[in-house]
N, C-alpha and C positions, 0 to 999 in steps of 0.2 A: 794074044792073035790066038792063045789054044782057048780061045770060044768065039773064035771071031762072027765066027757061022751063027751062034747063037747072041751074040751079045745083040743088046738094047741100044745104040746115039741115042742119050735123053738129053743129051745140051749139059752134063752135069760137070762142077769143078772135081767134084768126089765124091769117087762112082760103087759099085761095090765090080767084080769083072765079068759080069753080067749086063752095067752101066746101069744098075738103079741104083738107088738112092738109096745111100746109108745109115745107120739107125742112128743120132742125135750119139747116140747114147755109148758107141762101136766106136763115134771117130774121137770125142772122147777120152776112153779110153786106149784106144791107139799114145794120140798128144800125147798124156799123160804119161806114157809108158816113155815114149821117146826122149820127152823133154828131160825127163826123172836119169836118163841111161846116158845120157849127155851131160849130165851134171844141170843143168841147166836151171832157172827161178821157174817156182809151178808160175804157170799164169796159169787164166780160160784159153783153153782157143779161138773165144771175140776177139781178146786179147791183142790175137792180130791185128785184126782189121786197125784194133784203134793203132796199136805201131806204123802200120801201112802209111796212114793219113800226117802222124804224127811225123817219118821220114820226111812224107813228099813237105810239109810243109817245110819244112827244115828244107830240105834241096830247092826252097822260092817256087816248085807248082804252081802253075795256074791255079785261082777255084774251081773256074768250071772245068775243069782237067778231071779234077778232084772227086771232086759232084757227081762228075760222071762215069767215073771208078768206079767210087761205092755206091752205082746206081740208084744217087739222090735224084732226087726234083733238082733243087730248088741250093744254089750254095748258103744256102741260111745258118742250112745242119754242119757247117760251119764255128758257128759260132760253140757248139761244144768245144769246142778244141781254143777258146782266147786265151784259156791259160798260159799254155804252147808261148804266142802271139806276144808277151811284154819285153823279150828277152829278144825274139826274132829283133821287134822296132829299135832293141839301144844295139845288136848288131848292123842294123840298118842305116845307121843315125854316127854310129863307130867308123863304119864303108862310109859312110859323104863325109865326116870329117876329116878323115887320112886327104878326100884325093884330091877337098878344099884346099885344103894347111898345107899338099905339096904337091898344087898344080903351079906352074914355074910361074913368075912376077913381072906381068907384059910394065916394060917400060914406053908403050907408046905415046906420044903426043898427040894432038888430037887439037 
């Protein structure tokens, strides 16, 4: 608010106090300092994007929505995350099996 008279809204996710782009080196430096202070495992800033996609996949979010959220023109980019899906397929099969075998038996006569 102190800079509202000179702030430039450039529609950036991360910006300086004046609304201008931040140097990637400065973002990384701040990110590493914050994660170290929090005692977190060291990861690259860009890895947050990957983690976000993985979390969305685990939530079974719609692939098209994930692609749009990531700014991808196609859901084909999700192929890069195919290593995530095998356990998800097992979870789906297990859930279907649970539903199928716990369904009430119909004693209907036809």
